[in-house]
C-alpha positions in Angstrom: -36.7 -61.8 53.8 -37.4 -58.4 54.0 -34.3 -57.8 56.7 -32.0 -60.2 55.0 -31.5 -58.2 51.8 -30.9 -55.0 54.1 -28.4 -57.3 56.1 -26.5 -58.5 52.9 -26.1 -54.9 51.6 -24.6 -53.9 54.7 -22.4 -56.9 54.7 -21.5 -55.7 51.3 -20.5 -52.1 52.2 -18.6 -52.7 55.2 -16.3 -55.4 53.3 -15.7 -53.1 50.5 -15.0 -50.2 52.5 -12.5 -52.3 54.4 -10.3 -53.0 51.7 -6.8 -51.5 51.3 -6.9 -48.7 48.8 -4.1 -48.6 46.6 -2.8 -45.0 45.3 -1.2 -45.5 41.9 1.1 -42.6 41.1 2.2 -41.7 37.8 5.7 -42.1 37.1 7.2 -38.5 36.2 8.3 -37.9 32.7 12.2 -38.0 32.0 13.0 -34.6 30.5 16.0 -34.8 28.4 18.0 -31.4 28.0 19.4 -31.2 24.5 23.5 -30.9 24.4 25.7 -28.6 22.3 25.4 -27.9 18.6 27.2 -30.0 16.6 29.5 -29.2 13.7 27.6 -28.0 10.5 27.2 -30.4 7.9 28.7 -30.7 4.4 26.8 -28.2 1.9 24.4 -29.9 -0.5 24.8 -30.3 -4.2 23.0 -27.5 -6.1 19.6 -28.3 -7.4 18.8 -28.8 -11.1 18.0 -25.3 -13.0 13.7 -25.0 -13.8 12.5 -24.7 -17.1 10.1 -22.6 -19.0 9.6 -19.9 -16.4 11.2 -16.6 -17.6 12.2 -14.2 -15.1 12.7 -10.8 -16.3 16.4 -8.8 -15.7 17.0 -5.6 -14.4 15.8 -2.6 -16.2 18.4 -1.0 -18.8 20.1 2.4 -18.2 18.2 5.8 -19.5 19.4 7.1 -22.6 21.2 10.4 -23.1 19.7 13.8 -23.7 19.2 14.8 -27.7 21.2 17.9 -28.9 18.9 21.0 -28.9 17.8 22.2 -32.7 18.7 25.4 -34.5 16.8 28.5 -33.9 14.9 29.1 -37.0 15.7 32.3 -39.0 13.8 36.0 -38.3 10.6 36.8 -40.1 10.8 39.9 -42.5 8.8 43.1 -41.7 5.6 43.7 -43.3 5.0 46.5 -45.1 3.4 49.7 -44.1 0.0 49.9 -44.7 -1.6 52.8 -47.4 -3.2 55.7 -45.7 -6.8 56.4 -45.7 -8.8 59.4 -47.5 -9.2 62.6 -45.3 -12.8 63.6 -44.7 -14.4 66.8 -45.5 -14.1 70.1 -43.2 -17.3 70.5 -41.0 -19.5 73.5 -41.2 -19.2 76.3 -39.1 -21.8 76.7 -36.4 -24.9 79.1 -36.9 -25.9 82.2 -35.0 -27.4 80.6 -31.7 -25.7 82.0 -28.4 -26.7 80.0 -25.3 -26.7 81.7 -22.4 -26.3 80.1 -19.0 -27.9 82.0 -15.9 -25.8 82.9 -13.0 -26.5 80.8 -9.5 -27.5 82.8 -6.8 
């Protein structure tokens, strides 16, 4: 019994290895190359105008510069002020004489 299981395993292994192995190669994919472009189709009808959304228009032109105003009249010259009173003449000096010594 001990060897019968071993012998059965060897026979199974030899039987499976002797079978023909078939390789399945996938069929290569067919690559299609597009041909030249056909003529353009007809233009479609325009779509309906949307409602409720206002789009601002372009900015208007700048206005012209206004005219320069007139120059105002010159003011009158003011009156000359009055002359103030004159002070009294000062007193003459006394008999004090200052002597500066000569430098050597």
